[in-house]
N, C-alpha and C positions, 0 to 999 in steps of 0.2 A: 417167279410167276410170269407166265408168258402173256404178251398182249395179243389178244385176238378179239374180233368183233363177235357180237351176239353170244356172249358167254351166258351161261345159265347160273343164276345166283339163288341159293337158299339162305334164309336168315333165321337163326335160332335165337329166341329171346326178343320179344316184341315190346320191351319196355321203352323208357324215355330215350336211352342212348341209341336204340335202333333207328330213331328218327333221322340221324345224320346220314346213315347209309341209304335209307329208303328215299329221303329227299334227294340224295345225289343220283340214285339210279332212276329217278322219275323226272329229273330235270337236266342238270349239267352233263351227266354221264349216261343219259338214256340211250345214246347210240352205242354204248359199250356192251350192254347186256340187258337181260330181263330177269326180274324176280319171279321164280317159279314155285316157291314154297315158303310158308311160314311154319315154324315149330315153336310152340309155347304151351304152357299149362293153362292159359287163359284165353277162351274164345273171344271175349269182348275186346281184349287188346289186339288180337289178330284182326278183328273186324274193323277196328279203328284204322289200321294201316291199309286194309282193303279200300277204305274210302280215299285215303291219300293216293293210292295207285290209280283208282278209277277216275278220280278228279283230274289226274294228269293225262288221262286218255288211255291208260293201260287196262289190263285184265287182272282182276283180283286173283292171286294165287291160291291153291288149295291149302287147307289147314292140316297140321299134324300135331299130335301130342308128343311129349318126350319119349313115351314108350313106342311110338311109331316111327322113330327116327330112321331105323334100318329100312323100313318100308319107304320112307321119303327118298332115301338114297337110291333105292332100287327103281321106284316108279318115276321119279323126276330127273334122275341122272344129272345132278348139278355139276357144273365145272368148278364152282367155288362155293364154300360154305362160310358164311359170316357168323361168328359166335359172339353174341352180346348178352348171354344168359348170366345168372348169378355165378360168381367166380368159382365156387367149388364144383360146378358142373362143366366147366370149360373143357377139361380133359376128356370127358365122356364123348362129347360131340367131335372134338378135334381128332381124337384117335380113330373113331369110326369113319369120319370123313377121309382121313389120310389113308386108312386101310382100303377105302373104296377108290383111291387114286385121285381124290379131289384136292384142289388147292384150298387152304384154310386161312381166313383172316380172323384173328382173335383179339378182342378187346383186352387191354391190360387189366389185371395181371394174367400171365400165361396160365397159372394155376395157383393153388393155395398151400400145397404141402408136398413133401418129398416124393411119396409113392406115385401120385398122379404125374409129377414132373418126369419121373423115370418112365412111366407109360408113354408119355408124349415123345420122349427121346426114341424109344423103341419104334413107335409108329412112324416118326419122321424118317428114321434111318432105313425103314423097310418100305417106304412109299415113293411113288413117282411124283406125288404132289409136293407143293411148297407150303410153308407156314410163315405167315407174317404176323408180328405183334404190333398193335397200333399205338406206338409211343408218339403221340402227336406233339408233345412238348419239344421233341428233337427238332421239329420243323419250324418252331417259333423263331423269327429272325434274331431275337436277342440271344437265345440259347445257341443258335447256329453261329453267331458271331463269337461267342465264348469258345466254342469248339475250334473255330478258325484261328483265333488268336493263340490258343495253346498249341495247336498243330504247327503254327508258323514260328513257334519258339519265342513268342513275345515276352514270356517271363521265365524262359529257360526250362529246366526240368521241374515238374511239379513235386513239391514235398508234402504239402498238406492242404486240405480244404475244410472250411467250416461252412455248413449249409443249414440255414434256419428257415423253416416253413411255418407260416402262420395261417391257420384256417379260422375264419371269423364265425360269429355266432349266428350267421345265416347259413353259409355253406357247411362249415364244420359241424354245426348242430344237426344237419340233415342226415349225416351218417348214423346218428343215434335214434332216428325215427324209423328207419327202414331195415331191410334184411341185413344190411352191413353191420348192424349192432351185434350180430351173432358171429363169433369168431369161426365157428365151424363152417359157415357159409362164405364169409368174406376173407378169412385169414387175418382179420383185424386191419387197422389202418397201415401197419407196417408192411402189409402185403398189398392191400387194395389201393391205397393212395400213394404210399411211399415208393412203390415200384416205379412210378414215374420218376421220382427224384433219384433213386439209386441208378436207374438207367441213364439219367443225364450225367451223373458222375462217371459211371463206367465208360460212357461214350466220350465225354470230354477228355478223359485220361487215356482212352483206348487201352484199358487195363482190366485186370481180373481181380475181384475181391477175394480175400482168403480167410480172414478171421473177423468175427463179429462179437462184440460185447454190448449188451443192451440193458437198459433200465426203463421203467415206466409203470403206469397204472391208470386206473379210472379215478380221476381227482376232481372232476367238475360235474359231469353228467351222472345219471343214475339216481336211484331212490335214496341210497344211503347218503350221498353227498348233498342231495336236496334237503334231506331231513336235518343235516347239520347246519344248513344255512336258513332253516325255517321255511323252506318251500314245500309246504305240506298241502294236502287236500287238492292235488292237481288232478285233472281229468286224465283218463287212460289214453285218450287220443284227442286230436284237435277238432275234428268234425263234430258239430253239434254242441261244442262246449261253450259255456258262458264266458264272455269277455274275449272271444276268439280274436277279434280285430286288433286288440290292444296288447296281446301277449306276444312278446318278441321271440318266444321259443315255440310258438305254434306255427302250423302250416295250413294255410287256407286253400285247400285244393279246389273248393267250389269256385274260387275266384279266378282260376286259371283253366281255360278251355281244355288244354292238353292233359293237365294233371287230373282234371275231373273225368275225362273220357278214358284215360288209360288206367286209372286206379280207383277213384271213388265209385264210378259206375261199374267197375269190374269186380268189386269185392264179392259179390254173390257167387262168382264162378269158382274161386279158389280160397276165399277167406283172407287174402293178403291185405294187411292194413298198412298203408303207406305213411300215415301221419301219427304214429305212436308218440306218446309224450317222451321227451328226451330225459325226463326225470322219473321214468317208470322202471319197475323191476325188469330183469331179463337181459340187461346189457352185459356182454362178456368181452368187449373190446376195450382198449385203452384210449385215453384222450390226451395224455402227456407221455412223450417218449423221447429217449436220447440214446444215441448209438456211438460206438467207436468202431470203425472198420479199417483194417489194414489191407493194403493192396500188394500184389505181387512185386510191383516196382519199388515198394518201400514207402509209398505215399500213405498218409493216413487221412481218414474222413471223420470229422465230428459232425453229428447230425442231430437236429432236434425238430420235433413236430408237436405243435400245440393246436388243439381243435376248438378252443373257446376264446380266441383272440378278438379284440375290438376292431381289428382291420385285417385284410387278407392280402397276402403276398409272400415274397421270399427274399432272403439276402444270402449271397454267396461270396465268400472270400477265398481266393485261391492263391497260395503262396508258392513261389518258384525260386530257383537258384539265381534268377536275374531280376526278380521284382514281384509284383503283386497285382492281381486282377480282382475287381470287385463288381458284382452285379446286384442291383437293388431294384425290385419290382413291387409296386403297390397296385394290386388289382382292384381292390375296393378299400377306400380310406375310412369308411364310416358305416355303421349299422344303426338304423333307426329302431324305434320301439314297436312298430307295427308288425303284425304277423307276416311271415314270409309267404311269397306266392310261388316264385320259381327260384329255389335256393341256389342253384348252380349258375344261373344266367343273369341274375339281377345286376344291372350295371352300377357303377359308382354314381352316387347322387351328385349331379353337377353343382348344386348349390353348396354341398358339403366340400367338394373339391376346391371350390373357389375360396373358401374361408378356412380350410384345414391346413395346418402347417405340414401335414403329410398328404399331399395331393396324389391322386392316382397318376401313375407314370412309370417310367423305366429309365435306368441309367447304367452304363458301363464305364468304370474308371480303370485305366491302366497306369501303373506307376512303376517304372523301372528304377533300379538302384541308381542313386545319385542324380535323379531327374525329377522334375515336378510331375504331378499327376496330369493326365490328359483324358478328356472324355471322348469315348469312341462312339461315332455315329451308329445308330441302329436302323437298319432298313425298315421301312414301313411294312406292316403286316395287317391283313384284314381277316376277320372271322374269329371263331372261338379258339380258346387256349393260346392266346397271344399271337394269333395269326397262323397257328400250326395246323388247324383242321383242314383248311383248304389245300395246303401243300401235301398233307398226308393223303387226302382223297385223290389228288393227282397221281401220287405214287402208287396207290392201290389200283385205281381203275385205268390209268393211262401210263403205266411204267414205260420208261424209255431206255435205250441203250447208251444214252449220254452219260459219260463218267460223272460220278458224284464224289468229289474228293473228300467231302465231309461224312460220307457213308450214313446218310439219314435212314435208309431202309433198315428196319430191325427184323432179323430173322429169329429162329427159335433159340439159338444160342444166346442172343441178346436178352430174350425173354427169360431164359434160364438164369443168366448172370444176375438179372435184376431181382427175380423172385427168390433166388438163393439167399440174398442178403436178408429179405424179409422172413424167410423160413428160419434161417439161422438166428435172427433177432428174436423170433417167438420162442425158439428153443432156449435161448439165453435168458429170456424173461422167466421161463419155467424153472431153469436150473440155477440161475444166478452165476453161471460160469461162461467164459468165452467159448465160442463154437467155431470149429474149423470147417469151412465150406469144402475143403478137400475131401473130408470124410463122406460127403454126399455122393462122390463118384459120378458127378455129372460132367458131360463134355463141354466145358466152358471156354475152351480155346476156339478161335476162329478156324 
C-alpha cells in the first residue's frame, strides 16, 4: 500500500468496529485522506458517523447500500476500501474493490469459508491493488516481544506451543447476543475470534499450518444448556426486560450512548437485534473448542478457547530445543453481576485488581535449559488490544519504507493462513476427522 496524501477512503460496515477507522481519519490521520462514502444496510448507523465526521469539521460522505457498492466504486473512485462488515460479506466487497484497482483494508477474519477465500486469491492476483488484514494483536508490545525472542533463537527451534484463551462472561457472552451467534455469518469463534490467535502462532513461528484436528461444542450458552441448569423463562432480549440492571448476562444498550445510537435506535431500519439473550434459541456456534495443529516445520500447536470464563486473558507456553518461553496476560481479572454496557471495552475493576490474586497484567518468562527463569521486560503500549491498535493504524495510514524485522504488516497470505486453520477446524468438527490444509490449494507461502 503506497503512502500518498489526500487518499480517498470508502468504509463498508458502519457498526462499532468502524469507529476506530472513522476516529483515526477525522483526527490523528486527517491529513492522510478523506472519507468519501459509507456503505451499510442501515441508514441510522451511517448517520451516526455523519455526525462524527461533521463534528470534526469534515463533510458527511454519501450513503450507499450493499447493492449499490458497484455504483459507489464508479461514482466515488476510492483509493482505499475499508471493510468492517459482517465476516461472511468480506469477500464480496474485497473482490469488487480489488477488481476496481483499489487497495483494501479488511478486518479479521479475511473471510469465513473456502470458496470466498479462493475468490479473494483470484482477485488479489489479478489486481493492481493491495490487501491488508488488520491483525492488531501482532502490534501489541508483548506479542512483538515473543516474536523477537523466537526469531533471535532464545529457545532454539520451536517444537510445540500450548495456547489457551479465556473469554469472560462479559466479552465472551457478547458473541452469543449478536450476529456472531450464527455460524453462516461469522464462521464461529474458530474463524471470527481465533483467527487472531492462529495468526499470532503462524507469525511467531514464521511457519505454515498443515493439518488440523478439532473438538468442541455449545456447552454453556443456548437454550438447551440453560434449561439443564434451570435458567428458564428468560426474556428474548435485554432491552425492556425486568431485572435488566442486575442480570450479568444482559446488555444495557440504553446506558451506553454509542450502543444506543448505533443499534437500539437503528432497529427500525433493518430489524437487527444487538442484545439477544445468550440463552435463547438460534445459536449455531461453539463456546468450548480445542485444536491440535501440526506445522510444516514439525512444530505442534495445542489450542483451547473458552467463552464463559470468570476472567479474560491468555496463556502461551512455547517449547524449544534450548528452553521455554511463557506469556501470561490477564486483560480483565473479574466480572461483576451488573449488566454489561460495553462488553469489549470494559476495563478491569481497579478495586478487584487490588484484592484479586490474579490481577490484571502481563508477564513474559524465558527459561533456557540449565538456567533459572528470567522475566523479560515488555515495552509500554497504549490503546486497545494491548497497545496494538495505535501501531496498526500507523501502519495502515502512514506506512513507511523503514525495515520491519518483525514483519508486523499482514497481507492476504497471512489472512489465508490464519483463516485456513479455522476453516479446517470447522470441517474437522463436522467430520470428526483430521483435515489437511494442503487440500484447500491456497497459496500459503510468502
